[in-house]
LOFI-102353 format. One record per residue (C-alpha): residue number from 1; residue in three letters; x, y, z. Coordinates in Angstrom, 2 decimals. Each point is the difference from the previous one (the first is absolute). Example, Ala and Ser with C-alpha at 12.3 -4.5 7.8 and 13.67 -1.06 7.14 Angstrom:
% LOFI-102353
k/r/u/v/w
1/ALA/12.30/-4.50/7.80
2/SER/1.37/3.44/-0.66
***
This chain:
% LOFI-102353
k/r/u/v/w
1/MET/210.12/279.21/64.92
2/LEU/1.71/-0.03/-3.38
3/LYS/2.85/-2.14/-1.18
4/ILE/2.87/1.83/-1.66
5/GLY/-1.08/-1.05/-3.50
6/GLN/-3.54/1.27/0.59
7/LEU/1.19/3.39/1.26
8/ALA/2.47/0.30/-2.88
9/LYS/-2.77/-0.67/-2.52
10/HIS/-2.31/2.63/1.53
11/ALA/2.81/2.58/0.03
12/GLY/1.31/-0.78/-3.48
13/LEU/3.41/-0.90/1.44
14/THR/2.18/-3.08/-0.16
15/VAL/0.51/-2.32/2.93
16/ARG/3.68/0.79/-0.31
17/THR/-0.75/3.70/0.59
18/LEU/-1.88/-0.78/3.22
19/HIS/2.90/-2.21/1.09
20/HIS/2.29/2.98/-0.56
21/TYR/-2.30/2.28/2.01
22/ASP/0.19/-2.51/2.85
23/ASP/3.79/-0.26/-0.25
24/ILE/0.45/3.79/0.31
25/ASP/-2.56/0.27/2.85
26/LEU/-2.34/2.09/-2.14
27/LEU/-2.97/-2.39/0.15
28/ARG/0.14/-2.88/2.45
29/PRO/-2.83/-2.57/0.03
30/SER/-2.00/-0.04/3.21
31/VAL/0.23/-3.79/0.19
32/ARG/2.61/-2.50/-1.10
33/THR/-1.19/-3.59/0.36
34/ASP/2.07/-2.87/1.35
35/ALA/0.39/-1.13/-3.60
36/GLY/1.48/3.39/-0.90
37/TYR/-2.98/1.44/-1.89
38/ARG/-0.54/3.76/0.16
39/LEU/-3.56/1.11/0.86
40/TYR/-1.21/3.61/-0.33
41/ASP/-2.93/1.65/1.78
42/ARG/-1.98/3.20/-0.50
43/ASP/2.69/2.23/1.56
44/ASP/2.63/-1.52/-2.27
45/ALA/-2.14/0.70/-3.05
46/ALA/-0.52/3.59/1.19
47/ARG/3.76/0.50/0.40
48/LEU/0.61/-1.42/-3.47
49/GLN/-2.51/2.49/-1.41
50/GLN/1.95/2.82/1.64
51/ILE/3.29/-1.34/-1.36
52/GLN/-1.37/-0.23/-3.54
53/ALA/-1.60/3.45/0.26
54/LEU/3.27/1.61/1.10
55/ARG/1.83/-1.72/-2.86
56/GLN/-2.55/1.39/-2.48
57/LEU/0.55/3.46/1.51
58/GLY/3.70/-0.30/-0.82
59/MET/1.55/-0.90/3.36
60/PRO/3.03/-2.33/-0.31
61/LEU/-0.52/-3.45/1.50
62/ALA/3.00/0.50/2.28
63/ASP/-1.71/2.98/1.69
64/ILE/-3.51/-1.43/0.42
65/GLY/0.69/-2.07/3.12
66/HIS/1.56/2.96/1.82
67/PHE/-2.84/2.26/-1.13
68/LEU/-2.72/-2.35/1.28
69/ALA/1.82/-0.53/3.29
70/HIS/0.88/3.60/0.82
71/SER/-2.07/2.50/-1.97
72/GLY/-3.22/-0.34/1.99
73/THR/-1.94/0.11/-3.28
74/SER/-3.26/-1.93/0.32
75/ALA/-1.48/-2.48/-2.45
76/LEU/-2.75/2.55/-0.61
77/ALA/2.53/2.66/-1.02
78/ILE/1.73/-2.39/-2.41
79/VAL/-3.31/-0.95/-1.62
80/GLU/-0.85/3.70/-0.32
81/ARG/3.32/0.62/-1.78
82/GLN/-0.64/-2.96/-2.27
83/LEU/-3.48/1.31/-0.81
84/ALA/1.42/3.42/-0.85
85/ALA/2.61/-1.53/-2.32
86/LEU/-2.63/-2.19/-1.67
87/GLN/-2.35/2.96/-0.45
88/SER/2.83/1.92/-1.63
89/ARG/0.51/-2.81/-2.52
90/ILE/-3.75/-0.19/-0.65
91/ASP/-0.08/3.74/-0.63
92/GLU/2.97/-0.24/-2.35
93/ALA/-1.71/-2.75/-1.99
94/THR/-3.21/2.04/-0.11
95/ARG/1.80/3.04/-1.34
96/MET/1.82/-2.07/-2.63
97/HIS/-3.30/-1.64/-0.95
98/ALA/-1.58/3.41/-0.58
99/HIS/2.93/1.14/-2.14
100/LEU/-0.13/-3.17/-2.13
101/LEU/-3.77/0.37/-0.41
102/GLY/0.64/3.45/-1.45
103/LEU/2.53/-1.38/-2.47
104/HIS/-2.37/-2.84/-0.87
105/ALA/-2.85/2.42/-0.72
106/ARG/2.17/2.13/-2.30
107/LEU/1.25/-3.04/-1.89
108/ALA/-3.55/-1.35/-0.30
109/ARG/-1.05/3.30/-1.63
110/GLY/2.74/-0.44/-2.57
111/GLU/2.19/2.73/1.51
112/GLN/3.74/-0.21/0.38
113/PRO/1.20/1.12/3.46
114/GLU/2.97/2.34/-0.03
115/LEU/3.53/-1.13/0.80
116/ALA/-0.30/1.73/3.39
117/ASP/-3.01/-2.20/0.85
118/TRP/1.96/-3.19/-0.66
119/LEU/3.04/1.33/1.85
120/THR/-2.19/0.95/2.94
121/THR/-1.45/-3.50/0.05
122/LEU/3.43/-1.60/-0.13
123/GLU/1.39/2.32/2.64
124/GLN/-2.96/-0.58/2.31
125/MET/0.24/-3.78/-0.40
126/LYS/3.65/0.12/1.01
127/MET/-0.29/2.64/2.69
128/TYR/-2.90/-1.59/1.86
129/ASP/2.16/-2.79/1.33
130/LYS/3.35/1.74/-0.05
131/TYR/-0.51/3.56/1.21
132/PHE/-3.48/1.25/0.90
133/SER/-3.28/-0.94/1.59
134/LYS/-3.38/1.05/-1.35
135/GLU/-0.30/2.86/2.48
136/GLU/3.40/1.29/-1.00
137/LEU/-0.76/-0.23/-3.71
138/ALA/-3.13/2.05/0.64
139/ASN/2.31/2.84/1.11
140/LEU/2.18/-0.25/-3.11
141/ARG/-1.71/2.29/-2.47
142/ILE/2.66/-0.68/-2.60
143/ILE/-1.35/-3.54/-0.40
144/HIS/-3.56/0.91/-1.00
145/ASP/-0.20/3.76/-0.63
146/GLU/0.73/0.94/-3.63
147/ASP/0.49/3.71/0.77
148/CYS/2.47/-0.89/2.73
149/ARG/1.94/-2.30/-2.33
150/ALA/0.14/2.73/-2.62
151/GLU/1.30/2.51/2.53
152/TRP/2.75/-2.37/1.10
153/ALA/0.92/-0.75/-3.62
154/ALA/0.40/3.74/-0.66
155/LEU/2.18/0.42/3.10
156/VAL/2.17/-2.98/-0.96
157/THR/0.47/1.57/-3.45
158/GLU/1.06/3.32/1.57
159/VAL/2.49/-1.73/2.27
160/GLY/1.37/-1.92/-2.98
161/ASN/0.43/3.28/-1.88
162/ILE/2.04/1.70/2.73
163/MET/2.10/-3.13/0.43
164/ALA/0.75/0.10/-3.74
165/ALA/0.97/3.66/0.42
166/ASN/2.43/-1.02/2.82
167/ALA/-1.76/2.12/2.63
168/LEU/1.64/-0.50/3.38
169/PRO/-2.15/-1.36/2.87
170/THR/0.83/3.23/1.86
171/SER/-1.45/2.21/-2.78
172/LEU/-3.17/1.98/0.61
173/GLU/-1.77/-1.69/-2.92
174/ALA/0.80/-3.47/1.34
175/LYS/-1.11/0.91/3.53
176/GLN/-3.32/1.38/-1.29
177/LEU/-0.68/-3.30/-1.77
178/GLY/1.13/-1.92/3.10
179/LEU/-2.46/1.95/2.15
180/ARG/-2.79/-0.75/-2.51
181/TRP/0.98/-3.67/0.14
182/LEU/-0.23/-0.04/3.79
183/THR/-3.31/1.90/0.01
184/MET/-1.60/-2.38/-2.50
185/LEU/1.39/-3.02/1.85
186/GLU/-1.56/1.26/3.23
187/ARG/-3.31/0.68/-1.73
188/ASP/-0.25/-3.29/-1.89
189/THR/0.87/-2.24/2.95
190/GLY/-2.03/1.87/2.59
191/GLY/3.28/0.70/1.79
192/ASP/0.40/-3.68/0.89
193/ALA/3.74/-0.37/0.61
194/SER/-0.11/-3.78/-0.28
195/LEU/-1.63/0.24/-3.44
196/ILE/2.70/2.43/-1.08
197/ALA/2.72/-2.35/1.25
198/ARG/-1.44/-2.93/-1.94
199/LEU/-0.50/2.10/-3.14
200/ASP/3.67/0.83/0.20
201/SER/0.88/-3.67/0.45
202/MET/-2.21/-0.96/-2.95
203/HIS/1.67/2.50/-2.32
204/VAL/3.43/-1.24/1.06
205/ASN/-0.76/-3.70/-0.41
206/GLU/-2.52/-0.30/-2.86
207/PRO/1.31/0.63/-3.55
208/ALA/-3.54/-0.20/-1.40
209/ILE/-1.08/2.88/2.25
210/GLN/3.06/2.01/-1.00
211/GLU/-0.89/-0.46/-3.66
212/SER/-3.71/0.78/0.33
213/SER/0.54/3.06/2.23
214/GLY/3.06/1.36/-1.78
215/ILE/1.78/0.30/3.35
216/THR/3.31/-1.62/-0.88
217/PRO/2.58/-0.90/2.67
218/ALA/1.98/3.07/-1.08
219/MET/-3.05/2.25/0.44
220/HIS/-0.81/-1.64/3.33
221/ALA/3.51/0.75/1.26
222/TYR/-0.11/3.55/-1.37
223/ILE/-3.37/0.91/1.51
224/ALA/1.07/-1.51/3.34
225/GLU/3.03/2.30/-0.02
226/VAL/-2.17/2.98/-0.92
227/ILE/-2.45/-0.76/2.82
228/ASN/2.92/-0.25/2.42
229/GLU/1.02/3.51/-1.05
230/VAL/-3.56/1.28/0.50
231/LYS/-0.04/-1.46/3.50
232/LEU/3.48/1.27/0.81
233/ASP/-1.23/3.51/-0.85
234/ALA/-2.68/-0.48/2.66
235/TRP/2.49/-1.44/2.51
236/SER/2.34/2.95/-0.58
237/LYS/-2.49/2.37/1.67
238/TYR/0.52/-1.82/3.31
239/LEU/3.31/-1.87/0.06
240/LEU/3.48/1.39/0.44
241/PRO/2.36/-0.29/-3.00
242/ALA/1.92/-2.94/1.56
243/GLU/-3.28/-1.80/0.79
244/LEU/-1.25/0.56/-3.53
245/GLU/3.24/-1.33/-1.46
246/ARG/-0.29/-3.11/2.17
247/MET/-3.50/-0.57/-1.37
248/ARG/1.24/0.52/-3.56
249/ARG/2.76/-2.58/0.52
250/HIS/-2.55/-2.42/1.49
251/GLN/-2.32/0.38/-2.99
252/ARG/2.83/-0.70/-2.42
253/SER/1.37/-3.02/1.84
254/ARG/-3.01/-1.60/1.70
255/GLY/-3.16/1.73/-1.21
256/ARG/-1.08/-3.05/-2.03
257/GLU/-0.27/-2.08/3.18
258/TRP/-3.06/1.86/1.27
259/PHE/-2.79/-1.26/-2.28
260/PRO/0.88/-3.72/0.35
261/LEU/0.26/0.55/3.75
262/PHE/-3.45/1.66/0.09
263/GLU/-1.44/-3.10/-1.65
264/ALA/1.77/-2.35/2.41
265/ILE/-1.32/2.03/2.95
266/ARG/-3.53/0.00/-1.43
267/GLU/0.06/-3.78/-0.43
268/GLN/1.35/-0.63/3.51
269/PHE/-2.46/2.46/1.53
270/ARG/-2.84/-2.02/-1.53
271/ALA/1.47/-3.44/0.69
272/ASP/1.22/0.69/3.55
273/PRO/-2.05/2.74/1.72
274/GLU/1.55/-0.86/3.37
275/GLY/3.53/0.42/-1.42
276/ASN/1.43/-3.20/1.46
277/MET/1.44/-1.61/-3.13
278/PRO/3.75/0.18/-0.75
279/GLU/-0.72/1.57/-3.41
280/SER/-1.95/2.81/1.68
281/LYS/3.00/0.79/2.18
282/ARG/2.28/-0.08/-3.04
283/VAL/-2.06/2.52/-2.01
284/ALA/-0.30/2.26/3.06
285/ARG/3.78/0.00/0.45
286/HIS/0.47/0.70/-3.71
287/LYS/-2.41/2.94/0.10
288/PHE/1.62/1.67/3.01
289/GLU/3.51/-0.62/-1.36
290/LEU/-0.99/1.51/-3.36
291/PHE/-1.63/3.00/1.64
292/HIS/3.13/0.53/2.12
293/ASP/2.11/-0.05/-3.17
294/MET/-2.23/2.72/-1.45
295/ALA/-0.57/2.30/3.00
296/GLY/2.41/-1.02/2.75
297/ASP/-0.98/0.12/3.67
298/ASN/0.52/3.64/1.00
299/PRO/-3.24/1.04/1.81
300/GLU/0.10/3.46/-1.57
301/THR/0.34/-1.48/-3.48
302/LEU/-2.88/-2.39/0.67
303/GLY/-2.12/2.94/1.16
304/ARG/0.67/1.85/-3.23
305/PHE/-0.69/-3.20/-1.93
306/ARG/-3.43/-0.42/1.66
307/ALA/-0.86/3.67/-0.59
308/ALA/0.76/-0.38/-3.71
309/VAL/-2.20/-3.09/-0.35
310/GLU/-2.87/1.68/1.88
311/ASN/0.12/3.22/-2.03
312/GLU/0.97/-1.08/-3.53
313/PRO/-2.72/-2.04/-1.78
314/VAL/2.43/-1.12/-2.71
315/LEU/2.02/-1.89/2.64
316/ARG/-3.03/-2.05/0.99
317/VAL/-0.68/-1.30/-3.53
318/ALA/1.16/-3.63/-0.30
319/ARG/1.08/0.11/3.63
320/GLY/-0.54/-3.74/0.10
321/LEU/-1.12/-0.54/3.60
322/THR/-3.30/0.60/1.74
323/ASP/-0.13/1.22/3.60
324/ASP/-1.04/-3.51/1.10
325/MET/3.03/-1.51/-1.73
326/ILE/2.32/2.52/1.64
327/SER/-1.40/-0.80/3.46
328/TRP/0.37/-3.72/-0.76
329/LEU/3.63/0.48/-1.09
330/ARG/0.85/1.90/3.17
331/ALA/-1.50/-2.73/2.18
332/VAL/1.81/-2.75/-1.91
333/HIS/3.30/1.90/0.07
334/GLN/-0.22/0.55/3.75
335/ARG/-0.47/-3.75/0.59
336/ALA/2.73/-1.05/-2.46
***
């Protein structure tokens, strides 16, 4: 058996941390001697590994005890998740290594990489940890495809031109550009709604990305309004005028809540597959409340809503939720 100091050293923790884990009933030693010493056995070490793994996967300490007690998730499943997360980081490092080798080779030949090459390197360095995994970056053509970057630059210029000409978001010219924007976004992300949500978040929160892409906050807001109009045109084929006006009001007042909510749902879906954590119940309630604000609860309206989504491809771009996530949300919401 291990004394508390020995276990702390192996785990890279402080003795004080293990005392805290004992105090909150997260990790109790199997034996406490008459002299008050804590002694830990193999099962204790295994539980500590699970605790540390769940912390690395982003689960709050306050939720770990409940998760281990009630989720039914085995030690094997937790190790498998940890392996997947570690492999993702290894892949990210490998991809960055390959990109830096390319820059190194060009510099060694006496060449000067273009500004876009340096910006790409900077953006990748920041985005690896903050926004995307290696697999996700592989689906983002705009990061490493020069033709794709040029096409986006041309589209951004066109949007800037019609903004300067004060074209309304409801104009035909604006809607045509908005449809091109959606089509290219679908193409260059492989239709991955989570990627699209995080791209949106990145452009909102990162001034360096705004500057390098030319997509200013004003352009971001404008193109979002244009895309809403494009989608409302599709909705109008199915919804009654009053239903369409309700959706329009929702988009104006609460439309910006959707992308951050998609990301919160994605994170909870990964961190809590069983849907037992309080945060999972919170995001499920938020999603159903937001959907109710947009569509109401009339069964006939909901039927028309589903028909529109099934038949209009433009309504499925950047939808934000996979079928698995939707099933998970329903199960969580029913238990909440």
